Each structure stands twice: as structure tokens, then as C-alpha cells.
N, C-alpha and C positions, 0 to 999 in steps of 0.2 A: 504494500499500500504506500510505502514511503516513496518508491520510484514513481508511482502514479501521481502522488502529491506534487513531487518535484516537476513533473511534466506539466501539471496544471498551473504551478506557480510561475513557471518560466515566462509565459506571455503576458502575465498580469502587469498592467501599466498605469493603474490608478487606485485610489483608495476605495472606490465603489466596487471595482472588480475584486479587490482583496477582501472586502467584506463578504461578497458572495462566496468566495472560496472558503473563507472561515466558516460560513454556515454549512457548506457542503461537507466538511470534515468534522466540525466540532459542535454543530447544532445539537441540542439535547434530544430533539424529537427525530430529526432526519439525518443527522451527521453520520458519516460512514464509520467513524471510530466509535460513536455512541452506540450504533447498531451492533457493532462487534462486541462491545462490553456487555450488552444485554444477552448475548448468546453464551456468556460464561457459566450461566446457571445450569446448562445442560451437560457440562463437562465434569469429569472426575475431579476430586480435590487437587490431585497432582497436576493434572492438565490445566485446571482453572488458575492455579498459582503461576505456572509458567506463562500461560497466555495472558493473564492479567498484567504481569510484569512487562511483557513485550508491548501490550497496548498502551500502558501508562508511559512507557519510554517513548513510544511513537507519538502519543499525544503531546508530550513535553517538547519533542523535536518539532512537531508542526507548529505549536504555539510560539516557539523561539524563532522559527523561520518567518512566520507571519509578522511578529514584532519587529524583526530586523528589516523586513521589506517595508513595513509601515514607517519606521524611522527614516529610511531612505527617501520615501515619498515626501515626508514632512521637511526633510532637509532641502530637497529639490524645490518644493514650494516656497521655502524661505528664501533660497537664492534667487528664485524668480521674482519674488516680491521685492527684494532689495535692488534687483536690477531694473525693475520697471517703475518703482515708486521713489521719486526724488523729492527732496524738500529744498526749496530755494530760501535759504536763511536771510536773503536780502529783501524778500518781500515784506511789506508792512504787516504787522500782526493785527488781530482783532482787538478792538478797544474793549477792555473789561468793564463791566458795569461797576460803577462806584456808588457806595452808599453816601449818605449825608447826615448831618446832625439834625435831630428832631427839633422842630420849632420851639417846643417847651424847653429842651436842653439848651438851645441857643440863648433864650431869654435868661434862663437860670445862670448860664456862665457869664452873661453880660452883667447881670445884677451882682454876681460874686466879684467880677473884675473891678466894677465901680467901687464896691465896698472895700476891697483890699487896697485900692489906690487911696481911699479915704482913711486908711489906717485900721480897718476892722479885721478881726480874725474870724475865719469861717469855722464853725463848729457843728457837730451833728450829734444825734442821740437816738435812742430806741423808738421804734414806731409802736411797739406794744408797751403800753405805759400803765402805771398804777394810778388809782383814783387820786392818791395824795398829790402826785406831781402834776397831774393833768388839771385838777380842780382845787383842792384844799390849799396847797402852797401858793396858788395864785389868787387867794381871797375869794374862792368860790365854794363855800362850804356846802354840805348836804342840805337840800331843800332850797338852795338859791335859784331864783328864776333863770339865771344865765345857763344853768345846766339844761334846761328844756330847749334853749336856743341852740345848743350844741347838738342835740339829738344823737346821742352817743351810741357807738357800736360796742357793747360790752362783751367780753370773753368769759368773765366770771364776775363775782361780787366785787372784786377789787382790781381786776385787770381789764383793760380796754384798748381799743385802737385809738391812738392819740387824735384829738380833735383839732389841735393846733401844735405849732412847734415850740410854744412858750415853755413847756416842761423842760426843755433843754436849757433855757435860761436859769431855771431854778437849780438844776443839776450843776451847771457851771458856777453859779454863785456859791453853792455849797463847797466847791472844791477850791475856788480862787478868791482871794481878797481883792478889793478895789485897788487901783483903777481897772475897769473892765470895759472892753469895747468889742462886741461880737455881733455876727450875723448868723442866723440859723435857717438854712434852706432845707426843705424836705417834703416828703409825702404826709398828707393828713387824711383823716377819714371821718365821715359823718353820714347819718342815716338819711340821705337825700335821694329823692326820686330823680332819675337821670332825665335831663331835658337840655335845652339849648344853653342854659347858664348854670346848671347844677350837675354834680356828679358825686357818687359816694366816696370817691378817691380823687384828690386833687393836690396841688402843690402850693406851699406858702414859703415866704421868707420873712423872718422877724429879725429885728435889730434891738440891741440893748447897750446902753452906755451908762456906766456908774463911776462917779468920782466926787471929789469935793467941789462944791460950787457949781454943779451943773444946773442949768435953768431952762425954762421953756424957750428962751431965745436960742439956746443951743440946739434944741429939738427942731425949731423952725428952720434955722440956718442949715442944719445937716440935711433935712429932707428936701429943702429947696435945691441944694447942690446935687443931691442924689437924683432927684426927678428931672432936673435939667440935663444931667448927663444921660439918663435913661431914655428920655424923649427928645428934647431939643432945647437949645439955649433960650428960645422964645417962650417956653412953657411958663405959665403963671401958676402960682400955688396959693391956695387959701385954706384956712382952718376954721372948722365950725365946732362949737362945744358939743360933746357927746359923752356917753357913759360907757365905761368898761370897768369891770370889778377890780382889775389889777393895776389900774392907773388912776391918778387924781391930781390935777384935772385931766379929762380925756377930750379927744378931739377926733372928728372925721376930717380927713384931708382930701381936698379936691384939686384937680388940675384943669387948666383951660382946655376946652375940647380940642383934641389934636386933628379933628376932621374939619372943623369950621373955624378954627382959631378964635373961638369964643363968640362968634356971631350968632350961633344958634342953628341946630340941625336936628335930624331925626335921632341920631345917636345920643346927643346930650339932652334930648327932649326940649330943644329950643332954649335951654338955660344957659348954654355957653360953658358949662362946667361938667366934669365927670368925676364921680367919687372913686378914689383910688386906694385908700387905706385908712386904718384906725391907728391912733397914736396917743401918747400922753406921758405924764410924769409918773414914774414908778410909785405905787401905793406904799405907804409906810408899813402896812401889814405884811406885804411881800418881803420887805427887808427884814422884818422881825422873824419871819419863818426861816430865813437863811442865816440869821445871826449877824446881819449888818447893822451898824449903828446909824439909824435913820436921822439922828440929830447931826451927824457928821457928814453923811453921804446922801447925795441925791442922784437921781438918774432918770433917763427917759427910755421909752420903748415904742416900737411900732411893728405893724405886721401887714403884709400885702399878699394878694394871691398871684402867684407866678402865671397861672393859666389866664387870669384876667388881664394881666399885662400883655401876654402873648396875643390874646384876642384883639386888644387895642392896636398893638404895634403892627400886626399883620392883617388887620381888618377882617377877622374871622368872626362871623356872627353866630356860630354854633360850636360850642366847646367840645361836643362829641366827636367832631372831626379830628381832634388831636389823638384820640384813642382808637379809632377804627382801622388804623394801619392801611388805609387806602393809598396805594403807591402813587396814584394820580394826584392826590392832594399833597403828599409829602415831597413829591418831586419839585414843587413850586418853591421849596426852600433850599 
């Protein structure tokens, strides 16, 4: 049978013909060697042993010969491929798609850069916060109406997803004595229904300055410089009295409408002003909670929404666009 196999193998010139030859001799159902192996049951034990050994040796020879011929075919195919496929390394390549910085991250970085140039240090803290740091240390005790305004996402009786970045101010003051000059950007969470202006997760940046002799004039001057850098040198800033539990006095801060330059339009509701943040002088109760001498030190704090700033700077009327990962929207930035 070996001689017969060699005669069949000689004219084989391709992988397809080789596969057919393999089936002819080694197929389990119709292969010539397989059929011979099935006949061993009719032989005597002595004959079965000798014939079985011969057939197994023949099978091994056939498999080796087929593998050797297959290796030659692959080598020939490889040489042909190298001979016919050429790469011109001088041709220009395809331009790879490049990602960009998300618009929220762009504004985040810009606000950080302005703050650093003004002498602030950027700090961060945990997003899972305790009730104490998120509320009580900020003069918002249990039962305070401001807790309802936050609409908090609680994880347990004492743990929650922070509703603002102000807890980091408390943690920093506990570790560091005045003077203090920090900004705290980060994600915050509230139980808000998603719409064009609300999201259960958004971004804030808060600032804190504590030292001897800090006044409301320092707060106004700092925010005017910051907002003019953030928007434009022509931006006008005004302060309106307001209430926040952790500052006294407190204020809402407005800027002249960046769309109509204060003349009145749909965005500013014809008022010429856009509310931008809350601010105020740090409440003495907050200083007591962190062990600062409020007779010696004063300070101011403010907080603004990064998402809100991005909407204004890029004229985006629906905040949901920032989170939908629509590449058509993101490519504009």
C-alpha cells in the first residue's frame, strides 16, 4: 500500500489535492488504512499483532509524508506572496483618527489653570462622603431645610454620594492651618430628574480662602478677576444678597450676559445678567467645627457648576449632550 500511496502523492500539486489524498488513506469511514484496521478482528492474536504493527507504521509514514508535502506547499505560497506583494514605504500613510478633550474637561482644565495662576492649590476628596462632612460640619444640621434642597442620594444612614465639593474644604481645614487658598473641582450627585438643565451627576468647582484680615472686598476682587479670565475682559460682575448655611453674609454672583453683552436676550430673559455662582464669607460656625479661631481668621468661599459654565461658553442649550457620547457632537470641540 505504501508504493500505491507514493504513486498517488507524486502528482499532487496543491493543498486541495493533498486533502483529498489524506481522506483516501486516513479517513475514518472510507480511508484505505482505516478499512484494513477494521479487518484485524478476524485474525488470530499473533496475526493481529503483526498486522496491526505494520498498519500503524504505515499510517505514521503516510501522515509524515502528507505533513512534509503540506509544509512545502505553504513555503511555496509564502515565497509567491513575498514576490508579488510589495509595500512602497514612501507612500503616505492613512491618517489615524485622533481623539479630543471632552468639552467639560476643557472647561475644568481652564478653570484649574486660572486658579493656579491666581495662587490657588487644587485639591480633591472622596465622592462617597459621610453625613458629618457633607452637612453637619458645614452648618447644615439634621432637620435643616437646606438638606431638602440637596435631595441626597444616601448609601446608608451615615454615608452618601456627596452633594457638593464643600466637604473637601472641611477635610482640608482639619489637616492644615491658615493661611489657606484652595479650589476643589469634582463630581457631585443629587436626586434630580434628568432634563436639559439637570442631571443626577454633574461637576462643581469650589474655592476657599482663609487668612487674617480677609474681607468681602477680597472675595469680590478675586471673583471679578477669575470670571474675566474665564469669559472675557469685558465681563461685568454683580453680587446680590442670598442665603447659604455655611457663609454669612452670602451672595449670588451674576455676570453680564455673554450673548447680548447685557442688552437683553432670550438666554438672560431680557435682564442682561446670568446667574453664575453662589459665594460668601465663611460662617463662624464652620470655623468652630474645624478648630479655627474665628476671632483671628476670616475667609470666603464660592462654588460654581462646571457643566453650567461649559453650556454658556459653548452655547449648548441641553446639558444631556455632554453625557450621551454622540461623536457628532463631541467632534465640534
